[in-house]
Structure formats: C-alpha cells, structure tokens
C-alpha positions as CSV (number, residue, x, y, z in Angstrom):
1,M,-80.2,39.3,6.5
2,V,-82.8,42.1,8.1
3,G,-84.3,40.9,10.9
4,S,-81.9,38.2,11.9
5,R,-80.2,37.5,14.6
6,P,-76.4,36.8,15.5
7,A,-75.3,33.5,16.6
8,G,-75.4,32.2,19.9
9,P,-72.8,30.7,22.2
10,A,-73.3,26.9,20.7
11,G,-71.9,28.5,17.4
12,G,-68.7,30.1,18.9
13,V,-68.2,27.1,20.6
14,L,-68.1,25.2,17.4
15,V,-65.8,28.4,15.7
16,G,-63.9,27.9,18.5
17,V,-63.2,24.9,18.7
18,R,-61.8,24.8,14.7
19,A,-59.8,28.1,16.0
20,G,-58.2,26.4,19.1
21,A,-57.0,23.4,16.6
22,L,-55.5,25.8,14.0
23,V,-53.6,27.5,16.2
24,F,-52.5,24.3,17.8
25,T,-51.4,22.7,14.1
26,A,-49.9,26.4,12.9
27,W,-47.8,26.3,16.4
28,V,-46.5,22.7,16.1
29,N,-45.4,23.5,12.3
30,D,-43.8,26.9,12.8
31,L,-43.4,28.8,16.1
32,L,-43.8,32.3,14.9
33,L,-46.6,30.8,12.6
34,G,-48.7,29.8,15.7
35,I,-48.2,32.9,17.6
36,A,-49.4,35.2,14.2
37,V,-52.9,32.9,14.2
38,A,-53.1,33.2,18.0
39,G,-53.2,36.8,17.3
40,I,-55.4,37.0,14.2
41,I,-57.8,34.3,16.4
42,A,-57.4,36.9,19.3
43,G,-58.4,39.6,17.4
44,L,-61.5,38.3,16.2
45,V,-62.4,37.5,20.1
46,V,-61.4,40.7,20.8
47,C,-63.8,42.3,18.3
48,M,-66.6,39.8,19.4
49,V,-66.5,40.3,22.8
50,W,-65.9,44.2,23.4
51,T,-67.1,45.6,20.3
52,V,-70.1,44.5,19.0
53,P,-72.4,44.1,21.9
54,E,-75.0,41.9,19.8
55,W,-72.5,39.1,19.2
56,H,-71.0,39.2,22.6
57,R,-72.1,35.6,23.8
58,F,-71.2,34.2,20.5
59,G,-67.2,35.8,20.8
60,V,-67.3,33.9,24.7
61,G,-68.4,30.8,23.4
62,M,-65.6,31.2,20.4
63,L,-62.9,31.9,23.6
64,V,-63.9,28.9,25.5
65,G,-63.9,26.5,22.7
66,A,-60.5,28.0,21.0
67,V,-58.7,27.8,24.5
68,V,-60.3,24.4,25.4
69,A,-59.8,22.8,21.9
70,A,-56.0,24.4,22.0
71,A,-55.4,23.2,25.7
72,A,-56.5,19.4,24.7
73,C,-54.6,19.4,21.9
74,F,-51.2,20.6,23.7
75,A,-51.8,18.4,26.2
76,V,-52.4,15.4,24.3
77,F,-49.7,16.0,22.1
78,Y,-47.0,16.5,24.8
79,A,-48.0,13.8,26.9
80,G,-46.7,11.7,24.5
81,G,-50.4,10.6,22.8
C-alpha cells in the first residue's frame, strides 16, 4: 500500500517463532527436509536484514524468533519431553 510502513520487530518475532517451529518439525521428520527448510528460512532472514533496509527490524525479529523457537523445540524434544 502506498504510504504504509514495513512491519516492526514484533511481527518479525511472531513469524520467526512459526518459522523455527516449522524447521524443527521438518528436521524431526526428515533430516534433509529440515536442512532445506532451514536454508530457505535463513535466505529469507538474510534478505530481510541485509538487502531491504526498511525491513531490517522485522528481519532481526524474525531471526531472534526463529532461533529461540527452534532451540526451545529441540531442547524439549531431546530432554525427553
């Protein structure tokens, strides 16, 4: 939309949490699929952080959300929960 601003860090964190959970789910079901999904999400984060200056805060939020969510899922899964 004309005149609209890019999404902020809160939106990035929400998308990142969903992306991190998706990486975990793919990784548990099939290692190669998990690597592929992680690569796609990493590419999205790189695009948001380094190539689109207006979306920098969204990209950083997405990176933080994805890393935290994936780490939490892996920790719970491998701790036996």
